[in-house]
N, C-alpha and C positions, 0 to 999 in steps of 0.2 A: 594534569596539564591544563593550561588555559586553552579553550577550544572555541573556534568560531566555525561557521559553515564552510568558510574558505579553507580552513585547516583540514577539514575532512577530505577535500579533493587532494590536498598535498599528501595526506596519509595514504590515499589510494595509490598514488605513485610510489610511495615508500614501500607499501605492501607488495606491489608488483616486482620491485627490484629485489626485495627480500625473498619472494617466491622464486624468482629466477635463479638467485644464488643457491637456494635449497635444491631446486630442480637440477642445476648443473652438477652439484655435488652428488646427489643421489643417482643421477643418470650415469655418472662415471662408475659408481659402485655397482649398479645393476648391469652395466655392460660387462664388467669383470665377472659378475655372477653368471651372466648368460653365456659368456665365453667358456667358462668352466663347464657349464651344463652341455654346451655344444661339443666340447672335446670328449666328454664322457659318453656321448651318444653318436660319435663320429661314424660308427658302423652302420647307423641307420641310413636306409636308402633315401630318406626324405631330408636332404641337406643341400646347402648352397654356399660355396666359398667358405667352408669351415664353420658355418652357422647352421645348426639344426633348426628346423622349423619349430619343433616342440620346445627347444630351449629358448628360441626367440620369443615365442608366444608366452612362455612362462615368465620370462624377463619383463616383457611388456606389461603383463598382468600385474606383476609385483610392483613395477614402477608406478603404474597408474594408481593402484591401491594405496601405495605409500604417499603419493602426491595428494590424493584426496584426503587422507587422514591428517597429513601435515597442514594442508591448507585449512581444513576444518578447525583444527586446534588453534591455529594462528588467528583466524578471523574471529572465532568465538572469544578468545581472550582479549582481542583488540576491542570488540564492540561492547563487551561487558565492562571492562575496566576503564575504558575511555570516557564513559558517561556517568561516573559516580559523583560528578560535581553537581551540587544541588542549587547552584546559582542560576538565575535567569540571565542570559546573555542578550544584550541589545547590540545588534550588529547590522552592517550594511550588506544587503544581499541583492545583487542585480539592480542597484540604485534605490532599493526600498529599505525602509526600516523594518527589521525583523526581530521580534521578541522570541528568542529560541530557548526551549527547555522550560516552558511554563507548566508547572505541575497541575494536573486536573484531578488527581486522586491522592490524598495525603496518606502516608503510612507512618506508623509509630516507631518502627525499628529500621536499622540500617542492615545492609548485607554483612554477613560474616566475611572472614578473609577468603573463604573458598565459595564463590557464588555458584559453582557447579553443584554443590551439595546443599547449602543452606539458603534456600530461596523462600522467603515468606509468601504464603499463599494470598495475603491480603494487600500486597503492594509491590511495586517494582520501581526502583529509583530512576530508571531511564524510560521504560516503555509507558509509564503512566504520565507522559508529558506531551505537550503539543507546541507547535510554532505558530506565531501570529504574524502575518504579513500585512503591514499597514499600507494604504494607498499612497500614491506619489505626492499627494498634497502634504503629507507629513514628511518633513525634511530631516535627514540625518544630521546630527549636531557635531560631526567631525571626529568622534572617538567612540570606540567600543566601551560598553558599560557592563559591569557585573553586579547584578542586584539580587538581594535576598528575597524580595517580595515584589509583586506588581505595584504596590504603593510607592516603592522607590522609583520604579520606572515612571510612574505618573508625575513624580516631583520633577523629573528631568524634561518630560514632554507634555506636561499639563497644558501649557500655553497653546500647543497645536491640537491636542486631543479635544479640548473644549470647543474648538472651532468646527469640529467634524459634525455634520448633520448625521443622524442615525442612518447607517449604511447597511445594505444587505450583507449577510455573512455566508460565505461558502466554506463548508467543511469538507476537506478532501482526505480520503483514506487510501493509503498505499497498498500495493499488491505484494505478491511474493509467495503465493501458494499457501497462505496462512502460516508458513513455517520460516519465512525469510523476509527481509526487507525492513525499512525504517523510513521515517519521515525525512531524515537528513540525507539519505543515499540517492544520488541523482539517477542511478541505474533504474530505480523503481518509479521514477517520474514525479514524485510528490513535490520536490523543489520547483520543477518546471511549472506544474499546474498551479502551485501556490503563488508563484510570481505572476503568472499570466492572469489569474483572477484579480490579484491586487492591482495590477497595472490597468485593468479594465474599470477600476474605481470601486471595487468591493473590499470588504474585510475578508481576508483569506486565512484559513486555519488548516494546518496539516497535522494529522494525529498519528501517534504510535500506539501500539497495543501489544500485549504479551503474545509472543509467537508460540505456535502450537509445539508442544513437546510432551514428554512423559509427565512433566510437572504441571503443564498448562494445557490441558485438553479443552475442547469445546464444552461449555459455552464461554470460556474465559475471554475469547476474542470479541464476541458480540457484547458481553458485559462491559468490557473496557471501552468500546466505542460508545455504548450507551452512557457510561459515566462521563466520557468526554463531552457528549452532547448535553448532558445535564449541566456541566460546568459552563458550556457556551451559553446555554439558556439563561443561567444565573448571572454571568459576568460580562457578556459581550458588550453590554451598554456602557461599561466603564472605559472601553477603548473605541467608542464610536460605532459599535454594532447595533443593529436593530433586531431584538429577539423575536419580533413578529415576522421577520423575513429571513428565514434560515433555509439554505439549500444544501443538499448532500452531493458529493462527487466521489467517485472511486474508480480504481483501475484493477482489473483481474479479481483477486481475492478481496480487494478493497471494494470493488463494485458489488461483489456478493454481499458484503457486510452492509454497504449503503442501501442496496435494494431490499435487504431483509428488514432494515430499520424503516424503510418506506412502506412496505406492504404489511409488515407484522409489528404491531405496536406493543407487544407484551413486555419486552425488556425496557422500553422507554416508559411505559405506564407504571412499572414497578418503581421507577425513580421519580414519579410525579410529573412527567413531561406530558403536556396536553396532546391530544390525538392529532390536531392539525398543525403540529410543530413544524413538520417538514413541508415546505411549499413546492418542492420539485427536486428531482434527482438526475444527475448526469452519470450514466453507467457506461464505463469504457471497458470493453472486452471482458464482460463479467461472466460469472458462473451462476446459473439460475436453477439448475437441477443437478444435484450431486450424483444421482444415479446415471443420468444420461446427459452429460455436459457437452459431449463432442459428437459430431457426425450427424448425418441426415437420418430420416426415418423415425419410427416410433420405438425401436428397440436399440439397446446399447450395442456398440461395436467394440472391436478389440482395443481401440484407443480409449474408450471409456473404462475398460478393465484396467489398463495401465494407469490411467489417471486416478482411478479409485485406489490402487495399491500404493501409488507414489504420494498422493496428496490427501485423499478423502479419509482412508482408514487411519493413517497416523494422526489426523486432526480430529475426526469425529467418531472414531472407533468403528467396529465392524457391524454395528446394529443398523440395518437399513431403515428401521423406523425413525431413528435419529436423523438419518440422511434426509428423509422426507420432511421431517419437522424443521430442518434447517435449510430447506430449498425454497427460495422465494416464489418459484413457479406455482407452488401449492398453497400459498398464503395470500393470494391476490384478493383484494376487496374492491367493490365499486367506488368507494370513497377515497381510494389511494391518490396521492398527489401525482401530477403529470411527470412523465419520465422521458429522457432522451437516451436512446441506446446507440452506442458508437462501437463499431468494430473495425479492425485492421483489414486490409485487403488480403493478408496472409495471417490468419488468426487461429491456427491449430485446430480448427473445427468448432471453435466457440461461436462463430457466426451462426451456425445452425441452431445452437441452443438459444441464441438471442432471437432468432426468428420464431421459435416456439414460444418464447416468453412474450414477444411482441403480440403474437396472435392471441395468447391467453389474456393479455391486458386489453386488447381491443374487444374481445368477447365479453369482458367484464365491464366495458364502458370507460376504462381508464385512458385518458389522453396519452398518446405515446408517439414518438417518432424514432426512426431507425436509419442511421447513416453508416456507410462504409467509407473509410478514408483511404484513398488510393496511395499506392507506393509506401505502405507501412506494414510492419509486422507486429507481433504481440507486444514486443518491448517498445518499439519506436512510436506506436500510436499514442502513448501517454506523454510523449515529448514532441508532439507535432503541433505546429502553428495552426493547421487546419482543424485539428481536434479542439484546440483551445477556442478558435473562432466559432465553431459550431456550439460549443458549450456556453460561451458568453452570449451568443445570439439567442439561444434557448432561454437562458436565465432572464435576459432583458425583456424578451417577449412575455415571459411569465409574469414579470414584475408589472408590465403594462396592464396585463389582464387583471392582476390583483388590484391595481390602482383604480381601474375603471369598473371593477366588479362585473365585467362582462365574461362571456364564455371563452375558455381557452380553445383556440382553433385546432381541431383535430386534423392531423396530417401525418399519415404513416407512409414511410418510403423505405423500401428495402434495397433500392438501387444506390450505386455509389454517388456521393455528392461531387459536384464539380467545382 
């Protein structure tokens, strides 16, 4: 199907109606099953109005399990099959020109008919793509385009792209616990941040990466982000970007990936990217220590254990040595670029991990600031105007510092911004 970013929102509504239809049908079936269970245990003293508590709980458990499985199958098939189009779409998104689905890593083979089984380890037809948001000075020409290459895009917008002075480039990485999310899904905040950066006058790029699964364990995610940054380094000048002024941005798991690229240069160096490539990073509700991501104190708490079982082990495996090697907290170097840490007012305990990361950066002499955004939670903080304003102000100040070659003003604040 022909897809634009607007179509994705319409599909979200279609998904909900489909899900509700499935739920209604299955709910009826489960009530019948539960009623049967209730009658068979009617002699039990634990009952109410003909419903046994045991039967009710069993029915509820079965209904929930069935809904989760059905929803998982439906969403997986939708997101895998909907994005096998290899064209680059030029669409209007929030008044901006967006180049959607630009490949940053070419693969030589296509998916077989069953993508659940035949997934090539060297390429992914949707996840190895990015979206480019151009600033408002580039005007949309009235119709969506479907192009095979960026060269075709240039032929349509060359008159405007040539007028752009080299602009700073902000690369934003979506979250989702390394296992979910996408650059196109508004729930994970990437479209909001991409639009916000572009409206501030920057070239904005949102990146997808292979999600963690049995086929794509760590370090697939950081390798993909590194490949995307290599592509940005090589090609951003073709659409008005300045490769000497690249900033990273990320939310949740995306902030983990962005911070790791900022403090640990190994994966970027393997692709020939210079050490001073990243000029600054905006890290929103990030994970900086995989062993102790949540909670106060020096030792993990029960929330850390749950977090490890749900997210860390499925992504990084059970080896704690691997966890430490993938934790930005333990890779800080004095020469790292300045960082802005942002947390929600209700952030699942990640705000405590951010404090430990901030203190470690300060001790290493790395310029850092830390803000909490009031009236936000872990999801909404990546869709907050105040978050965007803090990020844009940080980047603009850093650009002024680079321009003047003066010192970046160190200012650390753990209090809520007003």
